[in-house]
Each structure stands twice: as structure tokens, then as C-alpha cells.
N, C-alpha and C positions, 0 to 999 in steps of 0.2 A: 287332636289338634297338633300340627307341626311346630316343633320348636322354632323360635325366631332365629336361632343359629344356623339352621339348615337352610342353605341357599342352593337351589338347583336350577340350572339353566335348561333350555330347551334341548332335547336330544338331537344328535346329528342324524344323518341319513339312516333309514331303516335297514335292516338286514333280512332279505328274504331269498327265496329259492330253495333248491334242494341240494346243490353241490357243496361238498365240505371244502373249507379253505386249504390251500396247498402252498408249500414253499415257505412255511414260517420257520425261522430259526429257533432252536431250543432256548427257553428262557434263561438257562444258566450260562450259556455262552454269551447272551446279551448283557449279563450282569457285569462281565469283565472284558469282553473282546469286541472292541468297537470296529475292528477291521473286517469282521465277517459281514459279507454283503447279501442282499436279497435281490434277485433280478425281477423288478417290477415294471411294467409298462407305464410310464408316467402319463401317457396320453389317455389312459383309462381312469386316472384318478380324478374325482370331482374337483372343481375349482375351490370349493370351500375348505377341502382338505389341504390344497396346495397353499392356500393363503395363510401361512404361518410364518412367524418370525425367523430370521436367520440368527445364528449364534456365532460368536468369535471365541476361537480357541485360546489357550494360554500362549501359543506361539504368534498370535495375532492374525491367523488365517480365518477366513469366514467359514463357519461350519454350517453347511446346508442342512435344513430340517429333513428328518427321515420321512421318506414316502412309503415305507415298507408295509404299512398296514392300513390300506385305504378302507374307510368304513362302508364302502358300497360293496365290498366282496360278499357273495352269496355265502350263506353259512347254515350249518345243521350240526347240533351237538352229537359227537360220537357217543354211542351208548355206553361205552366203557369208561368215559372220563369221570373221574372222582369216585370210582369203585374201589373197593378194598383189594389190595394185593393179597396173595396167599403165600404163606412161608411154610416150607417143609420142616423147618427147625422149630420146635415148640417155644424155645426161649426167645426167638425173634418174634414170633407171633404174640407172645405175651408183652414183649417190649413195645410192639407197635400198638397194641391195645392200650397200654398205659400211656404212651406218648399221645395218642389221640384224646384220651381223657384229659390229659394235661393241657393240650391246646384248646380244647372245648372250655376248660375252666377259665381261661383267659377272658372269654366272652362274658361268662357269668360275673366274674370279679369286675370287669370294666362296666357292665350294666348296673350291678348292684352297688358298687363302691365308688364308681367314677374313676377308677385307676387304670391307667393305660396298661396293655400287656407289656411284658418285660422286653419286647424287641422294639418298643416305642419309648424314647426317652422321657422321663418324668416331666422335664421342663420344655417339651417340644414347642409349646406355645410361645415361649420367650426367646427362642434361638433364632428367629428369623433375622436376616441381615438387613432387609429393607421392609418398610411399611408397604402394604399392598391392599388394594380393595378386593382382591380376589377372595372368594369364599374358601375357608380352610378345608381341604379335603378330609383331614382327620376329624375335625369337629363334626362334619356332616356324617362321617361313618360311625363315629361313636354314639352320636344322637339317634341314628337310625337303628344301631344295635340296641340301644336302650329301649326304643319303641317296640322292638321285636320281643325282648325278654321281659320287660316289666309292664307292658301295656295290657290291660284287661279288656277282652272283646276287640283286640286289635284287627284290623283288616289287613291280613298279611299280604294279600294280593296287591293292595295299594302300596305297602311299604317296599315289597320287593320290585314293584314298578319304579318307585323312586330310587331304589338302589340301582336298577338298570339305567335309569336316566342319568344318575351321578357317574356311573362307570362310562357311559357315552360321552359325558362332558370331559371326563379326564382324557379319554382317548382323543377328543377333539383338540384339547388345550395343552396336552403335555409338552409339545415342542416349544412352547413359550415359557416353561417353568425354569425358575432358577433351582439351585441345588436342594434348597430346603423345601420348596413346593413340589419338586420331583420326588424327594424322599417321602413326603407326606402322601403323595399320590400313590407311590408304590406300596406304602404301608396300608393305605386305605383299601387298595385292591386285595391285599393279603387278608385284611379284616373281612372283606366281602366273600372271599373264597372260604375262609373259616365259617362264616355265617351260613354259607351254602352247604358245607359239609355237615353242620349241625342240623340244618333244616331238612336235609335229604332232597331227593329229586322229586319235584312237584311241577305241575304246569306252570306255576308262577316263577319257579327258579330256573327255568329252562333257558339259560343263557350262559352256560358254563364256558363254552368256547370264546365267547366275547370277553369274559373276565381274563382268560389267559392271553388272549390277543392284546388286550390292554396291558397286561403285565409284561408281555414281551416288548411292547412298544415303549413303555416307560423305562424298563431296564436298559434298553438300547440307548435311549436318550441320556440316561445317567452315565453309562459307561463311555459313551462318545464324548460327553461334555465335562464330566467331572471325575474322571480317573478311575483307578482300580479300587480294590477292597481294602487295601492297606497303604499306608504312606511309608516312604523311605525312611523318614525320621522315627516311626514306630519300629521298623525292622532294625534300625541302627541304635536303638536305645536312647534316642535323644528327646528332649522336650518338644512338645507340640502345642499349638493353641488349643484352648478347651473346646471351642466350637468345631474346629477341624477334627479333633478326636471324637466328639460326640457324633459328627456326621459319619466318620468311618465306622465307628463302633455300631451305630445304628443300622447302617447299611449292611454290615457283616451279619448282625443278628437277623435282619430281615431276609437276607440270603439263606441263612441257616433254617428259618422257618419254611421257606420254600423247599429246601432240601428234605426236611423232615416230612413235609406233606407229600412230596414225591416218592419218598421211600415207603410210605404207608399206603398211599392211593395212586391210581393212575392219573397223573396230573401233567401230561405232555400233550401238545397238539402237533408235534413233529417227532421225527426220529431224533434220539439223543446225539448231541455233538460231543466235542471233546471235554465239555464241562468247564469248570473253573480251576485252572492249574494252580493258582496261588491260594485257593481256599485252605487246603491242608496246611500250608505254611503261614497262614495269617495267625494273629494272636487268638488264643482261646478267649471265650467271653470274659469281660473284664471282671475285676473284683466288685462286690456289692457296693463298697464304700465309694468307689469311683463312679459307678453308674448312678448312684443315688445322690451325689454331691450336689448340693442346692446352688452353689455359686463357684466362680472361677478360682477364687483364693482357696476354698476348701479343696477343690479338685486338684489344683496345682501342687498343694502340699502332699496329698495322697498319691498323686502320680510320681512325685519325686521318690517317695518311699517305694512305690511299685517298681520303679526303674532301678532303684538300689538293690532290691531283692532279686531282680532279674539278672543283674550283674553277678551276683553271688551264685544263684542257682539256675540261671537260664530262663528265657522267656517261654512260657507254656504256649504251645501252638495247637491248633485244632488237631493235627495228626497224633499229638502226644496223648490225646484223651482215650484213644483206643487202648494203648497199653496201660494208661492209668486206670481205666476201668477194671482191667484184670488184676492189677496190683493190689496186694493187701496192705503193704507197708512202704515206707520210703519217704525221704524228705518232700519231693514234689507232690506225692499223694496227699500228705498231710496238709502241705501248703494249699493245694488246690481245694480240698474240702473245707478248709478253714475260711477262705475268702470268696468261694464261688457263690453267686446268687441262685435263685431258683432256675433261671434260664440256663445257667452253666451246668446245673445238675441235670436238666433235661438233655442238653447236648451230650453229657457224658453217658446218660442212659441210652441214647440213640446212636452212640458213636460207631457201633458196628454196622449200622444201617446207612449212614451218610458219609463216612470217611473211608 
């Protein structure tokens, strides 16, 4: 029986036909580059997809909703999508094996202990800026994951149909999401991709391309309406509101998971673009104490100490983790391993693959 917390709407238009979708921008570009366009004939988009809310940008200009991913496009899963990449170097192959096991462990911990994966903030339920009657994408995703992992005699075909329905709901509604709803939607799609990787290719999981189309659309919405991966205050070593920091840090961690998945598996539905130019220069995953801070006052005190340490030693950036991984000693090396959480250690492990 479904949990009362899982609220799923009716799916949008079906996807049928044999032709594969074309013209989709790479997901990594969409995370940070709102100026990249897609040439879509709006006349071919169904009215129900066009009936989305407009958005106002920080400058006061009206931001039209994106029509780049109409749900009526015909689709067929590429056979190579989410297959393992082969590495000629043994150490990279072993790194990718271990990283994949770690990503899978997030699902088991989430289902067994109810703990969100380390790219989802522990207090995500309490950070919403406005009350809304919309169903929580993350609550639905986590409940569906629990049903898959701990349900005995579970009808997997039914659960994966519910996952597909939820994916379609997010694709239909994403243009109306505020920043927290959009972040939850993005992280939910990532969870569904991790579940799909764990489950393998089955008849009932055969909607890989839909998952990545949804991922692209939500990433584009976030980058267009809610800025880049890092704020200027963070780069300048200045204090930032707690909720803003959680949003940026959660978004960076989510982008990193996508990078790791793509470094291990074929996870693109288009040719790669220029990527995320600011990713390498964004802050490395935050200290454990900051990520797990239960309230703003605890976080503020910890962040002040973090900024002070950065003044003395410099802010660790993602690009620094490659050299740090190879270094045996050094102040930055010791500092990093002293404060990094499990996610930071995963990023260090995969630094040679993603940076």
C-alpha cells in the first residue's frame, strides 16, 4: 500500500514512436549556462505544455518559461545509455567501481535509516521559503525508494510505473517551481537515476531518456532563474545567509553527483558541450560541521570559523582536490581530511575522473 506521503498526479502526454530525440543541450551546460538556446518550433508544442507560469528575473524582466523539452517528442532509449564506461588504466577502473558502490550505498542508507544522501541537505524539509500544497518531490522519491528496497513481495513494475509518473509530473510542472521546489525536483530525478542504475535495464525501467530529458529541463530552469553554482559572497570570503548557502552547496553537490555518474556510465543524451566553467573554481564540498548544522546560529558560528581559516590558508576549491589526492602531506591536505564529510571524500576519490 502506498504511503500517504506519496502524491502523484496524472502523467502528461505519452511518448511513443521510434525516432530518438535530437537537439537537446548537455545537462552540464544547463546547470550553469542560461544563454544556451534550443531551436524548437513552438507551434508543435502541445497547449498543455505551453500553459506554464511566467517568471520574473532579479532585474524585473519577465522570464518566459522554457519550451525546449515538449513532452510529445517521440522517444526511444539509446542502447548505450547508463552502460559502464571502460578505462584502460586499472586505477581508474577500480576508482569507478568503488565510486559506484558508494553511490549505491546512499540508496540503502536512505531506505534503511531514513537518512537522505549527502547531496541532499539533512534539513531540506524545513528550508522552504513559502508554504505550498504541492507534493514534495523528495518525499515521494524517498518513499518510492523505500518501497523498492524494503518491500517484501513488492510489485516492481507498479513502483517503476509510479516513478515514471512522478518523472512526468516534474517535467510538466518544473517551470512553475521556486528555487527549493526546483532543487528538490533535480535531486529527485538524480535519485531515480541512481535507482535505475541499481536496478539495471528491465522492461519496466525502460525510460532512461525521459529521466535525462527531465534532468536537462530542470537544470535549465534553475540556471535561468536562480543563478550559478557559487555566489560572489562565497568567492569573496564574505558571510552569506544560511538558506542561500544551503541552496548553493546543495546544488553544487547535486551537480557533482551528475558529474560522477557521467564519468562512470554513459549518461548523456546529446554531444557534450563546454561544461560548467565555474565548477573547478567553486568551493570544495563543505566541512561536515557546516553541512550538518541543525540551525542558523550553529551554522553562522561554524561558517565564521571556516572563513577565518580560509583567510589564513585559502579556500579549497574543487580543482585543488586533484593535487590534494596525490599529496601525502601539507597543511591543506591535513585540513581537508580533518573536516571533509563522506561526500567530500567521494569527490576526492573521483577527482581524476571529474575535474
